[in-house]
N, C-alpha and C positions, 0 to 999 in steps of 0.2 A: 120815424123811429119805431113805432109799433108795427108798421108795415114790414120793416126789415126783420123784426122778431118773428112775425107771422110767416115770412118767407123761409126763414131758417127752419121753423117747425114744419111748414108745408113740404119743404125738400126732404126732411127727415121722414115724414110720414109716407111720402112717395117711395122712398128707398125701402121702408119697412113693408109696404104693400107689395112691392116688387119681389122682395125676399120671400115673403109668405106665399106668393103665387108660384114661385119656382121651387119651393120646398117640397121635398119628397118625404113621405111618412117615416122613412127609415133614417133620415138625416140626423146625425149625432148619436145614433144608437151604437153602442159598443165601439165607439171611436171612429166609425165610418161616416163619411159625408161631412157636411159643414153644418154646424149648429148656428141658428140665427143670431144667438147672443154673442157669437164670435166675429160677426161681420164688422168691418171697419166703419160702417156708416154710423154706428153708435158713438164711437170716439170722435168722428168728424163732426157730428151734431153737437156734442158737448163742447168741443173746441171752438166751433163757430159761435155758439151761444155765449160762451165765456168771453170771447173777444168782443162781441157786440155789447155785452153788459158792461165790460170795462170801458168801452168807448162812451157809453151812455154816462157812466160814473164820471168820466173825465170832462164831460161838457160843462158843468154839472147840470143835472136835470131839475126841473121844477118838481114840486111835490105831486102835481097832477100827472106829469109824464112818468115819474117813477111809479106812481100808483097804477097807472094804466099798464105798464110793462109787468109789474108784479102780479096784478090781477090776471093778466093773460097767462103768465107762466104757472101761477097757482091753479088756474082752472083747466089747463091743458090735459093733465092726466084724467080728469073726469070725463073729458070728451072722447078719450081713446081707451076706455076700459076694455073694449073687446079685443084690441090688439095688444095682448100681454107683453109681447117683445118690445113694444113701444111704451106701454104704460109704465113699466119699472124705470126706464131711462127718464121719462118725463117726470116721474116722481123724484128721482135721484138728483136731477139738475136744480131742484129747489135750492140746494146748497150754494149754487153759483149766484143767487140773488141777494145774498147777505149784504153786500156792499151798497145796494140801492136803498136799503131800509133807512139809512141815516138821512136820506133826503126827504123822507115823508114828514108831513106836518102831523101833529098829534091827532088831529081828526082823521086824516087819511090812514094813519097807522092803526087807529082804533077800528075803523071800518074794515081794514084788511085783516086785522087780528080776529075780528068776529067772523069774517068770511073763512079764514083759515081754520078756525075752530069748528065751523060747520062742515067744511069739506073734509077735514082731517082730524077727527076726534082723537083724543090722547091715546086711546087703545089701538089706533091704526097708524100712529106715527113711528117712524124710524128715528134714530138719533138726529139726522139732518133736519127732519121736520120739527122735532122738538126744539132744536136750536133756533130755527126760523121763527117758530111760534113765540119763543121766549124773547127774541130780539124785537119782534113786532110789538109785544106787550111793553117792553122797555121803552121803545120809541113813543108809544101811546101814553106812557106815564102810568101804566097799569102795573100795580105791584103783583108779583107772582107769589107762589107759595114760598114759605120759609124754607131755608136750606137745612132745616133740622138744627142740631146742636151747633154746627159750624155757623149757620146763619145767626143764631143767638149771640155767639161770641163776636161775630163781625159787627153786629149792631152796637154792641157795648164798647168796642175798641175804637 
């Protein structure tokens, strides 16, 4: 299972490196040439990953398997910080992992929640990462911050 995820990532990174090696300095300037972020390899990667994650959810996986997959996906952007065209896509696909979080034990969710907070502090998170961090905390049984006045009334109701 994790080997198939690694293969999807490996194929994507090969595509990115190929794109970058063929790129001309003027590509994308003033509408000429092809910008790397418009290449279909990004969409192909996201679709393949989404399908594989759905397949894993349908098994259903053990907490250990789900944790291994999530750990790999969460660490991937950190490994590819130099390839910016890949980094942002690797960062964005975190949203595809939401369905696996429910298979985590409280202990595994707590460990992943701590890892996620270390890798992606709040000030670096996009809305997708904020949602994933929140769901990891919920699965771990960690109460998050109050939702302000709305949270106050929800607790009373």
